C-alpha positions, 0 to 999 in steps of 0.5 A, a space after each residue: 060246347 065247352 067254355 074256354 078255360 082261362 090261362 092258369 096264373 100261378 101266384 107266387 103269393 099263395 105258394 106259402 101264404 101268410 096269415 094276413 094278406 093286405 092288398 093296397 095301391 092306388 084306386 082302380 087298379 083291381 085290389 078287390 078283384 085280386 085279393 077276392 080271388 085269392 081268397 076263393 083261391 086259398 078257400 077253394 085249396 081247403 083253408 078257412 078264409 075270412 076277407 075283409 074289407 077295410 073301404 068305406 065304399 066296398 064293393 065286395 057285396 056286388 061282386 059276391 053276391 053277399 050283403 055287407 056285413 060286420 059280422 063274418 058271413 059264409 060266402 054260398 059257393 066257396 066252402 070255408 070262405 067268409 067276408 066281413 066289412 068294417 062299416 065305419 058307422 057301425 063300429 063307431 056305435 059299438 064303440 060309443 056303447 063299449 066306452 059308455 059301458 065302462 063308465 062308473 055306475 054312479 055316472 049321472 046321465 050329464 056325464 054320460 050325455 058329455 061323453 057321448 057327445 065327445 064320441 059324436 065327431 068324425 075322428 071317432 068314427 076313424 078310430 072305431 073303424 081301426 078298433 075293429 080292424 086291430 081286433 081282427 089282427 090281435 085275433 080278438 072279437 067276433 071274428 075270434 071264435 072261428 079260427 081263420 087260417 088266412 085273413 085277406 085285407 082288401 083296402 081302401 086306396 092308398 092314402 086312406 090305408 096308409 092313414 089306417 096302417 100308421 095309427 097302431 104306431 100312432 095310437 100305441 104311442 099317444 096312449 104309452 105317453 097320456 094317463 088321462 085319455 082324449 076326448 074323442 076316445 072317452 075316458 082313459 080308464 076305457 082306453 087301456 083295454 085298446 093299448 093292449 090290443 093296439 100293441 097287438 096290432 102293430 106287432 103282428 103288421 111288423 111280424 113277416 112270418 105273420 103279415 104280408 103286404 101285396 103291392 097292386 098295381 097296373 102297367 101304367 107309371 102313376 099306379 107303379 110311382 104310387 106304389 113304390 112310394 107306398 111300398 117305402 112308407 110302409 117299410 118305415 112302419 115296419 111292414 117290410 114282407 112285401 110282394 108285386 102284382 101287376 094286374 091288367 096285363 095286356 098282349 096284342 092279339 094279332 101284333 102290328 094289325 091293331 094301332 089301338 091294341 099296339 099302343 096299350 101293349 106298348 105302354 104297358 111294357 114301357 111302364 114294366 120295363 122302367 119301374 122304380 127301384 122299390 118295386 123292381 126288387 120285390 118278388 112279382 106276380 103278373 095278371 093278364 087282363 081278361 075280356 070279361 068283368 070280375 063279378 060273381 064266383 065264376 069271373 073271379 075264380 077265372 080271372 087266376 085261371 081257376 075255371 072256365 072264362 064267362 061266356 060274354 055277347 057277341 063282340 061290339 061293332 067297331 066305331 060305336 058312339 056312346 050317349 055322351 058329349 065331349 069333355 070340352 062341352 062340360 067345361 063350356 057349361 061350367 064356365 057358364 056359371 061364372 063362380 062355384 066349387 067343382 067337386 070332382 068325385 069317384 072311385 079311385 082309379 077312375 081318373 078324377 085327377 086327370 079330369 079335375 086338372 083339365 076342367 081347371 085348365 079349360 075355365 082359365 083358357 075361358 077366361 077365369 081365375 081358378 083354385 086347383 086343390 085336392 083333399 086326396 092324401 096321395 096328392 097327384 095334381 101338381 104332377 099331372 099339371 107338371 107346369 105352371 099357368 097364369 090364372 091357375 092357382 094350385 093348392 093341396 089340403 096336406 094333413 100334416 100341414 093343416 094339423 100343425 096349423 090348427 094345432 099352433 092355432 089353438 095353443 095360440 087362443 085357447 092356450 093363451 090363458 093356461 100357465 104352463 101346465 095347463 098348456 102341456 096338457 092342451 098340447 098332448 090331448 091335441 097330439 091325438 091323431 084324432 086331431 088330423 080329422 078336425 083339421 082337415 075339416 077346417 081348410 076343407 071348409 076355407 076351400 068351400 068358402 073361397 067358391 063364392 066369388 071364384 072358381 074352386 076345382 077340387 079334385 077329391 079322394 077316393 069315395 070312401 075318404 071323401 064320404 068320411 069328410 062329408 060325415 064331418 060336414 054333416 057332423 059340423 052342421 048339425 052341431 051349429 044349427 043346434 047351438 043356435 037353434 031359436 037365437 036371432 043368429 039361426 037364420 044367419 048361419 051358412 054351414 060348409 054343408 049348406 053350401 054344398 047343397 046349394 045348386 047355384 054354387 056347387 057342382 058335383 062332377 062323378 067320375 067313372 070308367 065304363 065298366 059294371 063295378 066302377 059304375 055301380 059304385 059311382 051310383 052308390 056315391 050318387 046315393 049317398 050324397 043325395 041323402 045328404 041333399 047334394 045333387 051331382 051335376 053330371 057325370 063323366 065316362 073316362 077312359 073310353 075305348 068305344 070309339 077307337 075302332 079297334 079290332 083286337 079281340 079282347 078289347 072287342 069283348 070288353 067294348 060289349 060291356 061298355 056300350 051296356 054301362 054307357 046306356 046305363 048312365 045316359 039313361 037314368 043315372 045322369 042328368 049330363 053325361 059327357 066322355 073322354 076317350 081312352 088315349 095312347 099318351 096320358 094327357 099329362 102337362 098344361 098343353 096336353 090337359 088343354 087340349 081335352 077340353 079345347 072349344 069345339 070348332 063350328 061345323 
């Protein structure tokens, strides 16, 4: 018997595609699936295509079965398609070598060591990764030797991407007004080449004949609100050629026969009908929810109707249970600790903010004072709570606010003894976009310190952004231990990394969805944390439909994979596993969040 053919989706963005296609949006909306499917469709049409991931937590390797590389790699089974991952660490080392190579031949070993030290921070990692990105837009570097018809960017979640796309303008402006260079970039003599590249990148991004931004969302109010805000911000940066792609549109198989299926369809339809004006005015594509995971070329082709539907296992039995405890049990276990840092981590779109806010409310209702804060540039904590609760303080590590506070502090201390010319030079250095990374790290360190005597619940940014913050934490730890090595104070040094490694103080909660890719990404995050000697304390499976009793064929087909992933988590990945079911009404507001973690009544 032939496999059924997926319903064909005619994407308007593929009718007359520009050379550069940026897929962006809130984490978990399907950017990687859609960008990869679009790249495959273009290659199948005979184009030469480069698919680029700018996400430090990319899972393109799992989706395509090709190891990640910072060089273009051909994708077997898709002639004309190449894949490239902008790896921050690899890019940073290559950048350091280029800057060092541009030093005068007479430079001493001490001078070279000083420059290398200047180039060792997290801000250098950011600018180096951006430099690779800018080279692609400027048609330079290793990918330039192979002339690609299209370059498709699978970007990091929204907040990180907005930062990336704002850098061409930020660095171009900084270099234009700075004749000395910034310490995190090395000597100014090595920057003029970069300045031309940044200008070319800015020109390409702003040219609607060259660049299209595809705002990917789900039929859900929150991702749509974020997509609308992104649309406005990108337009202010000069990226006005935009399209909307609504992924995962669901239609019940038998309307009126399954309450869960009807509720999912109704919520999606309402979100689309009430989408913000910034999105409603854009050209739109809709992609239906599929009964299969988008892993492998057959599934990715079938996502847009370009191939047969991958075979699945028989439907799952209705009313099944997962090997996990309710979220209320997690709140009970954490409350028993008395104080500490609770870091809620995971890939974008898995529901970290919901889990973090619910745990914070649960701890307050168990008698504790709690500081709920976030490192996510998109910052949805306050809107998730939609109210106040005595004993709960809500904050945010806002990059702009923290950067200005850091600049003011440095000017008031280090600049106090300088003359006007010296203060002007110091302020000029502090205007570098790198300053933001340093300022955010200092704010993060203050939050970590609070947890010594109270509960701090930290809703972290999506994985890639959080890993860069972890890199900064590790770099600071190494700097401090080297600085005080052998001194009388060395035994008394306590760095933020040491507090994160303290299992009595820090409890990392990894949030995932019960699907192949999110679970694999969560496992990779756990491996990264363990390399830093930070042991995750628990996993939360969010949006589980396994126990809803749905009879809808499409949802039942997806339940098979959910059961497999839940077993995978419970049988080897997690020390403790908790579950939050799919809810017909999103849990927004203090009362709704409180119900998720209400203590279980004795049987």
